[in-house]
C-alpha positions in Angstrom: -1.1 22.9 -26.7 -2.9 19.4 -28.7 -5.0 17.6 -26.1 -5.1 13.7 -26.8 -8.0 12.0 -26.3 -9.0 9.6 -23.8 -7.9 5.9 -24.0 -10.9 5.1 -22.5 -13.1 6.9 -25.2 -10.7 5.4 -28.2 -10.6 2.0 -27.2 -14.2 1.3 -26.1 -14.0 -0.7 -29.6 -10.7 -0.9 -31.6 -12.0 -0.3 -35.3 -9.3 -2.2 -36.9 -9.9 -5.9 -37.5 -6.4 -6.2 -37.8 -5.6 -4.7 -34.5 -8.0 -6.8 -32.8 -6.4 -9.9 -33.9 -3.0 -8.8 -33.0 -4.2 -8.3 -29.4 -5.6 -12.0 -29.4 -2.2 -13.4 -30.4 -0.5 -10.8 -28.1 -2.6 -12.3 -24.7 -0.1 -15.2 -25.0 3.0 -13.0 -24.7 1.3 -10.9 -22.0 0.6 -13.7 -19.9 4.3 -14.7 -19.9 5.5 -11.5 -19.4 3.3 -11.7 -16.3 4.8 -14.6 -15.2 8.0 -13.3 -15.4 7.3 -10.5 -13.5 6.4 -12.5 -10.5 9.4 -14.7 -10.7 11.7 -11.8 -10.8 10.0 -10.4 -7.5 10.4 -13.7 -5.9 13.7 -13.8 -6.7 14.5 -10.7 -4.9 12.2 -11.2 -2.0 11.3 -14.6 -1.1 13.3 -17.0 -3.1 15.9 -19.3 -1.2 19.4 -18.4 -2.6 19.6 -21.9 -3.9 16.7 -21.5 -6.1 18.7 -19.8 -8.7 19.6 -23.1 -9.9 16.5 -23.2 -11.5 14.7 -20.1 -11.8 17.5 -19.0 -14.0 16.5 -21.7 -16.4 13.1 -21.0 -16.4 13.1 -17.4 -17.1 15.8 -18.2 -19.8 13.2 -20.7 -21.5 10.6 -18.3 -21.0 12.2 -15.5 -22.5 12.8 -17.7 -25.5 9.5 -18.8 -25.7 8.0 -15.3 -25.9 10.5 -14.6 -28.5 9.2 -17.7 -30.7 5.6 -16.2 -30.1 6.5 -12.9 -31.5 8.0 -14.2 -34.1 5.4 -16.2 -35.2 4.5 -15.6 -39.1 1.2 -14.7 -38.5 1.7 -12.2 -35.8 4.3 -10.6 -38.1 2.2 -10.4 -41.1 -0.7 -8.7 -39.1 1.8 -6.0 -38.0 2.8 -5.2 -40.9 -0.5 -5.5 -42.5 -1.1 -2.6 -39.6 1.2 -0.4 -40.5 -0.7 0.1 -44.0 -4.0 0.5 -42.6 -5.5 4.0 -42.7 -7.8 6.1 -40.1 -6.0 4.0 -37.0 -7.0 5.3 -33.7 -4.3 6.9 -31.4 -4.4 3.5 -29.6 -4.4 1.6 -32.5 -1.2 3.5 -33.8 0.5 3.3 -30.4 0.1 -0.8 -30.3 1.5 -0.9 -33.4 4.4 1.5 -32.6 5.2 -0.6 -29.5 5.0 -3.9 -31.1 7.4 -3.0 -34.1 9.9 -2.0 -31.4 9.7 -5.6 -30.2 10.2 -7.1 -33.0 12.8 -5.3 -33.9 14.6 -6.3 -31.1 13.8 -10.1 -31.7 14.2 -10.4 -35.3 17.7 -9.2 -35.0 18.8 -10.4 -31.7 19.2 -13.7 -31.9 17.6 -16.4 -29.4 20.8 -18.1 -27.9 21.7 -14.3 -27.1 18.1 -13.8 -25.4 18.4 -17.3 -23.2 21.8 -16.7 -22.3 21.3 -12.9 -21.2 18.5 -13.7 -19.1 20.4 -16.7 -17.7 23.6 -14.9 -16.6 21.3 -12.1 -15.2 19.3 -14.4 -13.3 22.7 -15.3 -11.8 24.6 -12.2 -11.5 21.4 -11.4 -9.3 22.3 -13.7 -6.5 26.0 -13.3 -7.0 25.5 -9.5 -6.2 24.1 -10.2 -3.2 27.2 -12.4 -2.2 29.2 -10.0 -3.6 27.8 -6.8 -1.6 27.8 -8.9 1.7 31.4 -9.5 1.4 32.4 -6.5 -0.5 34.1 -8.5 -3.0 33.7 -7.3 -6.6 35.4 -10.4 -8.2 32.3 -12.5 -7.2 30.4 -10.3 -9.4 33.6 -9.6 -12.2 32.8 -12.4 -14.3 29.3 -12.5 -14.4 29.1 -8.5 -15.3 32.0 -9.3 -17.9 29.6 -11.6 -19.6 26.7 -9.1 -19.5 28.6 -6.4 -21.0 29.9 -8.7 -23.7 26.4 -9.6 -24.7 25.2 -5.9 -24.4 27.7 -5.4 -27.2 26.3 -8.1 -29.0 22.8 -6.6 -28.5 24.1 -3.5 -29.7 25.3 -4.1 -32.6 22.3 -6.2 -33.3 20.1 -3.8 -33.2 22.0 -1.2 -34.8 22.8 2.8 -34.4 24.2 5.9 -35.9 26.9 7.2 -33.7 27.7 5.4 -30.5 26.5 1.6 -29.2 25.5 2.8 -25.8 22.5 4.8 -28.0 20.9 1.4 -28.9 21.3 0.3 -25.1 19.7 3.6 -24.2 16.8 3.4 -26.8 15.8 0.0 -24.9 14.4 2.1 -21.8 13.9 5.3 -23.0 12.5 5.5 -27.0 14.4 8.1 -28.9 16.9 8.7 -26.1 20.7 9.2 -27.4 23.7 9.7 -25.8 23.9 13.6 -27.3 20.4 14.3 -25.2 22.8 12.8 -22.2 25.4 14.7 -22.9 23.4 18.0 -23.3 21.5 17.4 -19.8 24.8 16.6 -18.0 26.7 19.8 -19.3 23.7 21.7 -18.3 23.7 20.4 -14.9 27.2 19.4 -13.8 28.9 23.1 -13.5 25.6 24.1 -11.5 25.6 21.7 -9.3 29.1 22.0 -8.6 28.4 25.6 -8.0 25.6 25.1 -5.9 27.4 22.8 -3.2 30.5 25.8 -3.1 27.7 28.0 -2.0 25.8 26.0 0.5 28.8 25.4 2.3 29.7 28.9 2.1 26.5 29.4 3.7 26.4 26.8 6.3 23.8 25.0 4.6 23.6 22.0 7.0 25.6 18.9 6.1 24.4 16.7 8.8 21.6 16.4 11.6 21.5 14.9 14.7 18.2 12.7 13.4 20.7 10.9 11.5 22.1 9.4 14.4 19.3 8.2 16.5 18.6 4.5 17.1 15.2 3.6 15.8 13.7 0.1 16.0 12.6 -1.4 12.7 9.1 -1.9 14.2 8.9 1.8 14.0 10.2 2.3 11.3 7.9 -0.2 9.4 4.8 1.7 10.9 5.9 4.9 10.3 6.5 3.7 6.2 2.5 2.3 6.3 1.1 5.5 8.0 3.0 7.5 5.6 1.8 5.8 2.6 -1.8 5.3 3.9 -1.7 9.3 4.3 -0.9 9.2 0.7 -3.9 7.4 -0.4 -2.2 3.5 -0.2 -4.7 0.9 -1.8 -3.8 -1.9 0.2 -6.1 -4.3 -2.4 -3.8 -3.2 -5.2 -0.3 -2.7 -3.7 1.7 -4.7 -1.2 5.4 -3.6 0.6 7.9 -6.1 1.3 11.6 -5.9 1.9 15.2 -6.6 -0.3 18.4 -5.7 -0.5 17.2 -3.0 -2.9 14.7 -1.4 -3.0 12.3 -1.7 -6.7 9.0 -1.4 -8.0 7.3 -4.2 -10.4 4.3 -4.6 -11.9 2.7 -7.8 -11.7 -0.6 -6.8 -13.7 -0.6 -2.8 -14.4 -3.4 -1.1 -12.3 -4.3 -4.2 -10.4 -1.1 -5.8 -9.0 1.9 -3.8 -7.9 4.7 -4.6 -5.3 7.4 -2.5 -4.0 9.7 -3.3 -1.3 12.1 -1.0 0.9 15.3 -1.4 2.9 15.8 -1.2 6.7 18.2 0.0 8.9 17.9 0.8 12.5 19.5 4.4 12.1 18.2 7.3 10.3 14.9 6.7 9.3 14.8 9.0 6.6 16.9 6.5 4.2 13.8 4.0 4.7 11.2 6.9 4.3 12.5 8.1 1.0 12.8 4.8 -0.6 9.5 4.3 0.2 8.1 7.3 -1.2 10.4 6.8 -4.3 8.7 3.4 -5.3 5.1 4.6 -4.4 5.8 7.0 -7.1 6.3 4.0 -9.4 3.5 2.1 -8.2 1.5 5.4 -8.9 2.3 5.4 -12.3 1.6 1.6 -12.9 -1.6 1.8 -10.7 -2.8 4.7 -12.9 -3.0 3.3 -16.4 -6.3 3.2 -18.0 -8.3 -0.2 -17.4 -9.2 -0.1 -21.2 -5.2 -0.8 -21.8 -4.8 -3.8 -19.8 -3.1 -7.1 -20.9 -2.2 -4.7 -24.5 1.1 -3.8 -25.8 0.5 0.1 -24.6 -0.9 -1.2 -21.3 2.4 -0.4 -19.3 4.3 2.7 -18.2 5.8 5.1 -21.3 9.6 4.9 -20.4 12.2 4.7 -18.0 12.4 8.4 -17.7 8.7 9.1 -17.0 8.3 6.4 -14.7 11.6 7.7 -12.6 10.1 11.2 -13.1 7.1 9.7 -11.1 9.0 8.4 -8.3 11.3 11.5 -7.6 8.1 13.6 -8.2 6.9 11.7 -5.0 10.2 11.6 -3.2 11.6 15.1 -3.6 8.9 17.5 -5.0 6.1 15.9 -2.5 8.3 13.9 0.5 11.0 16.9 0.7 9.1 19.7 0.8 8.1 22.2 3.9 5.2 21.6 3.4 5.2 18.0 3.7 7.5 18.3 6.6 4.7 20.2 8.5 1.9 17.6 7.3 4.1 14.6 8.6 5.0 15.9 11.8 1.7 14.0 13.9 2.7 10.7 11.8 6.3 11.2 12.8 5.5 11.8 16.5 3.1 8.9 16.5 5.7 6.5 15.1 8.7 7.3 16.5 8.5 9.0 20.1 11.8 10.5 20.1 10.7 12.8 17.4 8.6 14.9 19.9 12.1 16.6 20.7 12.0 18.2 17.3 10.3 20.8 15.2 9.0 21.2 11.9 12.0 23.0 11.0 14.2 20.3 12.2 12.3 17.9 10.4 12.9 19.8 7.4 16.6 20.4 7.3 17.1 17.0 8.2 15.1 15.7 5.3 17.6 18.1 3.2 21.0 18.0 4.7 23.5 18.5 1.5 27.0 16.5 1.4 28.8 14.8 -0.6 27.5 10.8 0.2 28.8 7.7 -1.3 25.4 5.7 -1.4 23.1 7.2 -4.8 19.8 6.0 -3.1 20.4 7.7 -0.1 21.7 11.3 -1.6 20.3 14.4 -1.5 18.5 16.1 -4.6 21.6 18.4 -4.8 24.5 15.8 -5.4 22.2 13.1 -6.5 22.8 13.7 -10.2 26.3 13.4 -9.9 25.9 9.8 -8.9 24.0 9.3 -11.9 27.0 11.0 -14.3 29.3 8.7 -12.7 27.5 5.4 -13.8 26.6 7.0 -17.4 30.5 7.6 -18.0 31.2 4.0 -16.6 28.8 2.1 -18.6 29.0 4.2 -21.5 32.9 3.4 -21.6 31.9 -0.4 -21.5 30.0 -0.6 -24.1 32.2 0.9 -26.0 34.8 -1.3 -25.1 37.4 1.4 -23.8 37.6 0.3 -19.7 37.2 -3.3 -18.9 35.4 -4.6 -15.8 38.3 -5.5 -13.9 38.8 -1.7 -14.1 35.6 -0.6 -12.5 36.4 -0.7 -8.8 39.4 1.8 -9.4 37.5 4.1 -11.8 34.4 4.3 -9.9 36.8 5.8 -6.8 38.2 8.2 -8.9 35.2 9.3 -10.5 33.6 9.8 -6.8 36.6 11.9 -5.8 36.5 13.6 -9.1 32.9 14.3 -9.1 32.1 14.6 -5.3 35.7 14.7 -3.3 35.0 11.6 -1.4 36.0 8.2 -1.9 34.2 5.0 -0.8 35.3 3.0 1.9 34.9 -0.2 0.2 33.2 -1.9 -2.7 29.9 -2.4 -0.9 29.9 1.0 -0.9 31.3 2.0 -4.3 30.8 -0.2 -7.0 28.3 -2.8 -5.6 26.2 -0.6 -4.5 23.4 -0.7 -7.0 22.0 -4.1 -8.4 21.2 -2.8 -11.8 24.4 -4.0 -13.8 23.8 -7.3 -12.6 20.2 -7.7 -13.7 21.8 -6.2 -17.2 20.2 -3.1 -17.1 22.9 -1.0 -18.7 21.7 2.2 -20.3 19.0 2.4 -17.5 21.0 5.0 -15.2 20.4 8.2 -17.2 16.8 7.8 -17.4 17.0 8.7 -13.5 18.5 12.1 -14.3 16.0 12.7 -17.3 13.1 11.5 -14.5 14.7 14.4 -12.2 14.4 17.4 -15.3 11.0 15.9 -16.2 9.5 16.1 -12.4 10.9 19.5 -12.1 9.1 20.3 -15.5 5.9 19.1 -13.9 6.2 21.0 -10.6 6.3 24.0 -12.3 3.5 23.6 -15.2 1.3 22.5 -12.1 2.1 25.3 -10.2 0.2 24.3 -7.1 2.1 21.3 -5.5 2.8 23.1 -1.7 -0.6 24.1 -1.4 -1.8 20.3 -2.5 0.5 18.7 -0.3 0.0 21.1 2.9 -3.7 20.5 2.7 -3.1 16.7 2.4 -5.2 16.9 -0.9 -3.0 14.1 -2.6 -5.9 12.6 -4.2 -5.9 15.9 -6.4 -2.4 15.8 -7.1 -2.3 11.9 -8.4 -4.9 12.9 -10.1 -3.4 15.3 -12.2 -0.5 13.1 -12.8 -2.8 10.3 -13.8 -4.5 12.5 -16.1 -1.2 14.1 -17.9 1.1 11.0 -17.9 -0.2 7.7 -16.2 -3.3 6.6 -18.1 -1.9 7.2 -21.5 0.4 4.1 -20.8 2.7 3.9 -23.8 0.3 5.2 -26.8 2.7 7.8 -27.3 6.2 7.9 -27.5 7.7 10.0 -24.5 8.7 12.8 -26.4 5.1 12.9 -28.0 3.4 12.8 -24.8 5.2 15.2 -22.9 4.5 17.4 -25.4 1.2 16.8 -25.8 0.8 17.1 -21.9 3.0 20.5 -20.8 3.7 21.8 -24.2 7.6 20.8 -24.4 9.9 17.8 -23.8 13.4 17.6 -22.2 14.3 20.6 -20.7 17.3 20.8 -17.6 16.7 24.3 -17.1 13.6 23.4 -14.8 15.7 21.4 -12.7 18.1 24.2 -12.6 15.5 26.6 -11.1 14.1 24.5 -8.2 17.6 23.8 -7.3 18.5 27.3 -7.1 15.2 28.5 -5.7 15.0 25.7 -2.9 18.7 25.3 -1.7 19.1 29.4 -1.7 
């Protein structure tokens, strides 16, 4: 296995004068993206609902400004010149690769499309909240129709070989295609359905009494904070807030990362695991090498790799037997009723398996079927095979086909995720891709349970930092995985993990 050079050593001095000039030009783009990230975080946390009137316009104008700076003739010439240079370092090649991808987007997608896309997704984010609160899909539908139309335009402008969905997938996972996704799901779907049947026959817990125990928000908040502190929470670089849909966002990679959670007054594991999930995302952003700050490669590599880190922390750490043992003192300190339960109770509470309508609250076995449902619908939307107005009915049909259940209403069904309202069409498959990568990391490491049992999270996070985090976007996703782990996407590791854990 080829070992990659350290980004810190490589970038002590950018050798190419052309790349130096590119980075000077890029700082303004970085600053505008910093502002957009802060505006997005505020939109989803503290902004009053009517604030969207100004926020949508401001975000759209900034997006257009970024496009104008990116398309400045001087920057374009510098990037083209750098492509011809010999003996570039890995970091310099990564910078040119990433900027070339961004230039392709801005050169092919018209400014008016970018402006409208940013405006309509800002408005749709607020409409989604109202639609979800009232369980009325028709509130979001007109916004989503325009988002799908614009996504088709973007796909056509970017170009693709086989399917318009490929162009959108590539925005979130460089080089990923519909063929890759179909291969992963064709491996997973029959295994998951077979495993569900076996678990039901074996009497694996489908529910647990702890799911019905009321719990005050203040106590769950304390549990979240103490659990994250146990994992090494860097309070001077990470803050935790609340939002209708949990998320993680990097304001300044390594130095300012924000995560949110959603609280309920029952079933505390839902909040706990959403916090662990978002903390995994945050670890990635916090672990990027300092030398890459404010450069095009100073960001997490891809959504698949990003999700691999969140799912690794949430599932391979948080739902393990070792973690159930480790967290018991914290549970009993924050939640007095936990004194009536043993470690084995906690493990089975964390790992109940049953078809459930909500993706973010689903177990490891059924989770990927939720992703498959979304992948099928959004790829058909992009291809023009279905209409937005058909989504609620098709959603319920696919949920019943895949999981044997039907949502009670739109809020529990088609409106549960904010992703489509945010314009993130092509994003969902990266969740399953992340699960597959996380399973590979789990087996390549080989001692995860041992480190969790001892509470040695610093060593575990350092492994992830060395293998994934610190490289930012220097290498394309498949290349980084091959360098760090010897192979790229392989769903068989996830199959092995699920079958070994849920015997």
